[in-house]
A tleap script that builds the chain and sets N, CA, C and O, in Angstrom:
source leaprc.protein.ff14SB
mol = sequence {
  NMET LEU ALA ALA LYS LEU PHE ASN GLU ARG
  VAL ASP ASN ASN ILE GLN ALA ILE TYR GLY
  THR VAL THR THR GLY THR ASN TRP LYS PHE
  LEU LYS LEU ILE GLY GLN VAL ILE GLU ILE
  ASP LEU SER GLU TYR TYR SER VAL SER GLN
  SER SER GLU VAL ARG CPHE
}
set mol.1.N position { 0.827 -1.180 0.000 }
set mol.1.CA position { 0.000 0.000 0.000 }
set mol.1.C position { 0.871 1.242 0.000 }
set mol.1.O position { 0.583 2.221 -0.689 }
set mol.2.N position { 1.936 1.189 0.779 }
set mol.2.CA position { 2.842 2.333 0.808 }
set mol.2.C position { 3.519 2.503 -0.548 }
set mol.2.O position { 3.676 3.627 -1.024 }
set mol.3.N position { 3.919 1.404 -1.170 }
set mol.3.CA position { 4.539 1.483 -2.495 }
set mol.3.C position { 3.570 2.073 -3.512 }
set mol.3.O position { 3.968 2.892 -4.340 }
set mol.4.N position { 2.313 1.671 -3.462 }
set mol.4.CA position { 1.300 2.217 -4.378 }
set mol.4.C position { 1.126 3.713 -4.137 }
set mol.4.O position { 0.990 4.485 -5.086 }
set mol.5.N position { 1.131 4.119 -2.876 }
set mol.5.CA position { 0.999 5.543 -2.534 }
set mol.5.C position { 2.172 6.336 -3.099 }
set mol.5.O position { 1.976 7.380 -3.721 }
set mol.6.N position { 3.396 5.841 -2.882 }
set mol.6.CA position { 4.585 6.538 -3.363 }
set mol.6.C position { 4.621 6.591 -4.894 }
set mol.6.O position { 4.967 7.621 -5.473 }
set mol.7.N position { 4.265 5.489 -5.542 }
set mol.7.CA position { 4.236 5.460 -7.001 }
set mol.7.C position { 3.272 6.512 -7.538 }
set mol.7.O position { 3.619 7.271 -8.442 }
set mol.8.N position { 2.076 6.557 -6.990 }
set mol.8.CA position { 1.077 7.513 -7.461 }
set mol.8.C position { 1.495 8.953 -7.196 }
set mol.8.O position { 1.212 9.834 -8.007 }
set mol.9.N position { 2.161 9.205 -6.080 }
set mol.9.CA position { 2.652 10.554 -5.801 }
set mol.9.C position { 3.702 10.978 -6.827 }
set mol.9.O position { 3.731 12.136 -7.243 }
set mol.10.N position { 4.558 10.052 -7.233 }
set mol.10.CA position { 5.628 10.374 -8.191 }
set mol.10.C position { 5.089 10.720 -9.571 }
set mol.10.O position { 5.701 11.506 -10.294 }
set mol.11.N position { 3.955 10.146 -9.944 }
set mol.11.CA position { 3.374 10.429 -11.266 }
set mol.11.C position { 2.228 11.431 -11.165 }
set mol.11.O position { 1.411 11.549 -12.078 }
set mol.12.N position { 2.178 12.156 -10.037 }
set mol.12.CA position { 1.161 13.186 -9.795 }
set mol.12.C position { -0.264 12.665 -9.937 }
set mol.12.O position { -1.132 13.357 -10.469 }
set mol.13.N position { -0.503 11.460 -9.468 }
set mol.13.CA position { -1.835 10.864 -9.471 }
set mol.13.C position { -2.355 10.902 -8.032 }
set mol.13.O position { -2.007 10.046 -7.219 }
set mol.14.N position { -3.184 11.890 -7.726 }
set mol.14.CA position { -3.667 12.088 -6.369 }
set mol.14.C position { -4.829 11.135 -6.073 }
set mol.14.O position { -5.945 11.323 -6.555 }
set mol.15.N position { -4.542 10.130 -5.284 }
set mol.15.CA position { -5.565 9.153 -4.891 }
set mol.15.C position { -5.851 9.355 -3.406 }
set mol.15.O position { -4.930 9.350 -2.589 }
set mol.16.N position { -7.112 9.530 -3.056 }
set mol.16.CA position { -7.497 9.783 -1.662 }
set mol.16.C position { -7.222 8.585 -0.756 }
set mol.16.O position { -6.630 8.736 0.313 }
set mol.17.N position { -7.650 7.396 -1.183 }
set mol.17.CA position { -7.525 6.211 -0.334 }
set mol.17.C position { -6.976 5.051 -1.151 }
set mol.17.O position { -7.315 4.875 -2.321 }
set mol.18.N position { -6.127 4.271 -0.512 }
set mol.18.CA position { -5.602 3.046 -1.116 }
set mol.18.C position { -6.077 1.899 -0.236 }
set mol.18.O position { -5.903 1.916 0.983 }
set mol.19.N position { -6.675 0.911 -0.871 }
set mol.19.CA position { -7.245 -0.220 -0.155 }
set mol.19.C position { -6.322 -1.422 -0.258 }
set mol.19.O position { -5.656 -1.618 -1.275 }
set mol.20.N position { -6.285 -2.222 0.793 }
set mol.20.CA position { -5.439 -3.411 0.797 }
set mol.20.C position { -6.131 -4.575 1.454 }
set mol.20.O position { -7.128 -4.417 2.159 }
set mol.21.N position { -5.586 -5.743 1.210 }
set mol.21.CA position { -6.130 -6.983 1.758 }
set mol.21.C position { -4.977 -7.845 2.248 }
set mol.21.O position { -3.909 -7.879 1.637 }
set mol.22.N position { -5.200 -8.534 3.345 }
set mol.22.CA position { -4.257 -9.525 3.846 }
set mol.22.C position { -5.041 -10.819 3.980 }
set mol.22.O position { -6.147 -10.835 4.520 }
set mol.23.N position { -4.456 -11.907 3.480 }
set mol.23.CA position { -5.171 -13.180 3.560 }
set mol.23.C position { -4.224 -14.328 3.881 }
set mol.23.O position { -3.046 -14.309 3.526 }
set mol.24.N position { -4.767 -15.314 4.555 }
set mol.24.CA position { -4.045 -16.567 4.770 }
set mol.24.C position { -4.447 -17.583 3.704 }
set mol.24.O position { -3.899 -18.683 3.640 }
set mol.25.N position { -5.397 -17.205 2.885 }
set mol.25.CA position { -5.953 -18.109 1.887 }
set mol.25.C position { -7.385 -18.463 2.244 }
set mol.25.O position { -8.202 -18.747 1.367 }
set mol.26.N position { -7.682 -18.446 3.529 }
set mol.26.CA position { -9.054 -18.715 3.979 }
set mol.26.C position { -9.607 -17.561 4.811 }
set mol.26.O position { -10.805 -17.280 4.764 }
set mol.27.N position { -8.746 -16.896 5.569 }
set mol.27.CA position { -9.169 -15.758 6.384 }
set mol.27.C position { -8.712 -14.473 5.701 }
set mol.27.O position { -7.627 -14.418 5.123 }
set mol.28.N position { -9.555 -13.438 5.774 }
set mol.28.CA position { -9.280 -12.178 5.091 }
set mol.28.C position { -9.400 -11.007 6.066 }
set mol.28.O position { -10.272 -11.005 6.935 }
set mol.29.N position { -8.520 -10.010 5.920 }
set mol.29.CA position { -8.616 -8.730 6.623 }
set mol.29.C position { -8.492 -7.629 5.578 }
set mol.29.O position { -7.804 -7.796 4.571 }
set mol.30.N position { -9.163 -6.500 5.819 }
set mol.30.CA position { -9.176 -5.402 4.863 }
set mol.30.C position { -8.631 -4.141 5.520 }
set mol.30.O position { -8.874 -3.884 6.699 }
set mol.31.N position { -7.884 -3.353 4.734 }
set mol.31.CA position { -7.212 -2.154 5.231 }
set mol.31.C position { -7.472 -0.992 4.286 }
set mol.31.O position { -7.803 -1.187 3.117 }
set mol.32.N position { -7.317 0.224 4.811 }
set mol.32.CA position { -7.442 1.428 4.003 }
set mol.32.C position { -6.393 2.428 4.463 }
set mol.32.O position { -6.276 2.714 5.655 }
set mol.33.N position { -5.627 2.959 3.508 }
set mol.33.CA position { -4.592 3.950 3.789 }
set mol.33.C position { -5.040 5.305 3.259 }
set mol.33.O position { -5.302 5.465 2.067 }
set mol.34.N position { -5.122 6.278 4.165 }
set mol.34.CA position { -5.440 7.658 3.792 }
set mol.34.C position { -4.326 8.526 4.367 }
set mol.34.O position { -4.179 8.646 5.583 }
set mol.35.N position { -3.548 9.125 3.477 }
set mol.35.CA position { -2.400 9.916 3.941 }
set mol.35.C position { -1.415 9.022 4.649 }
set mol.35.O position { -0.870 8.095 4.051 }
set mol.36.N position { -1.177 9.294 5.931 }
set mol.36.CA position { -0.267 8.475 6.736 }
set mol.36.C position { -1.012 7.659 7.779 }
set mol.36.O position { -0.409 7.126 8.710 }
set mol.37.N position { -2.329 7.564 7.617 }
set mol.37.CA position { -3.155 6.833 8.586 }
set mol.37.C position { -3.709 5.578 7.923 }
set mol.37.O position { -4.277 5.634 6.832 }
set mol.38.N position { -3.534 4.450 8.596 }
set mol.38.CA position { -4.092 3.208 8.074 }
set mol.38.C position { -5.246 2.768 8.959 }
set mol.38.O position { -5.129 2.744 10.185 }
set mol.39.N position { -6.352 2.424 8.334 }
set mol.39.CA position { -7.510 1.889 9.052 }
set mol.39.C position { -7.529 0.384 8.808 }
set mol.39.O position { -7.376 -0.071 7.674 }
set mol.40.N position { -7.716 -0.378 9.871 }
set mol.40.CA position { -7.766 -1.830 9.769 }
set mol.40.C position { -9.138 -2.289 10.233 }
set mol.40.O position { -9.549 -2.018 11.361 }
set mol.41.N position { -9.839 -2.986 9.352 }
set mol.41.CA position { -11.122 -3.583 9.726 }
set mol.41.C position { -10.797 -4.757 10.649 }
set mol.41.O position { -10.190 -5.736 10.213 }
set mol.42.N position { -11.192 -4.669 11.902 }
set mol.42.CA position { -10.820 -5.682 12.887 }
set mol.42.C position { -11.589 -6.979 12.739 }
set mol.42.O position { -11.218 -7.990 13.336 }
set mol.43.N position { -12.647 -6.967 11.956 }
set mol.43.CA position { -13.382 -8.211 11.704 }
set mol.43.C position { -12.534 -9.123 10.846 }
set mol.43.O position { -11.703 -8.666 10.062 }
set mol.44.N position { -12.752 -10.425 11.001 }
set mol.44.CA position { -12.063 -11.396 10.171 }
set mol.44.C position { -13.111 -12.078 9.312 }
set mol.44.O position { -14.130 -12.553 9.813 }
set mol.45.N position { -12.850 -12.121 8.013 }
set mol.45.CA position { -13.802 -12.688 7.062 }
set mol.45.C position { -13.265 -14.022 6.584 }
set mol.45.O position { -12.061 -14.188 6.389 }
set mol.46.N position { -14.181 -14.981 6.397 }
set mol.46.CA position { -13.768 -16.342 6.081 }
set mol.46.C position { -14.070 -16.749 4.653 }
set mol.46.O position { -13.725 -17.856 4.240 }
set mol.47.N position { -14.704 -15.879 3.900 }
set mol.47.CA position { -14.913 -16.144 2.482 }
set mol.47.C position { -15.076 -14.821 1.765 }
set mol.47.O position { -15.489 -13.829 2.366 }
set mol.48.N position { -14.755 -14.802 0.492 }
set mol.48.CA position { -14.860 -13.576 -0.271 }
set mol.48.C position { -16.315 -13.132 -0.364 }
set mol.48.O position { -16.574 -11.941 -0.535 }
set mol.49.N position { -17.263 -14.045 -0.258 }
set mol.49.CA position { -18.673 -13.668 -0.332 }
set mol.49.C position { -19.073 -12.777 0.844 }
set mol.49.O position { -20.085 -12.081 0.760 }
set mol.50.N position { -18.313 -12.779 1.926 }
set mol.50.CA position { -18.573 -11.913 3.068 }
set mol.50.C position { -18.028 -10.512 2.851 }
set mol.50.O position { -18.281 -9.635 3.676 }
set mol.51.N position { -17.287 -10.265 1.772 }
set mol.51.CA position { -16.626 -8.979 1.579 }
set mol.51.C position { -17.616 -7.832 1.479 }
set mol.51.O position { -17.230 -6.682 1.689 }
set mol.52.N position { -18.866 -8.097 1.169 }
set mol.52.CA position { -19.860 -7.024 1.138 }
set mol.52.C position { -20.144 -6.489 2.538 }
set mol.52.O position { -20.771 -5.440 2.689 }
set mol.53.N position { -19.688 -7.205 3.557 }
set mol.53.CA position { -19.885 -6.782 4.940 }
set mol.53.C position { -18.794 -5.841 5.427 }
set mol.53.O position { -18.902 -5.308 6.531 }
set mol.54.N position { -17.748 -5.620 4.638 }
set mol.54.CA position { -16.631 -4.767 5.033 }
set mol.54.C position { -17.123 -3.333 5.149 }
set mol.54.O position { -17.778 -2.818 4.243 }
set mol.55.N position { -16.808 -2.697 6.257 }
set mol.55.CA position { -17.278 -1.326 6.517 }
set mol.55.C position { -16.102 -0.368 6.600 }
set mol.55.O position { -15.274 -0.470 7.505 }
set mol.56.N position { -16.027 0.563 5.656 }
set mol.56.CA position { -15.020 1.620 5.711 }
set mol.56.C position { -15.687 2.923 5.523 }
set mol.56.O position { -15.027 3.962 5.532 }
savepdb mol mol.pdb
quit
């Protein structure tokens, strides 16, 4: 996420939020980077079909 932020800054592409995902293959966590602040959804999701429940 930080690399994506730095890349976009270098090419003058102003993106408000960068979203990320961490997975073990079965469990999923979702993140959002705004500026220098990262928000982590503390819920743990067990299938991609639950991704509609992610709240940011």
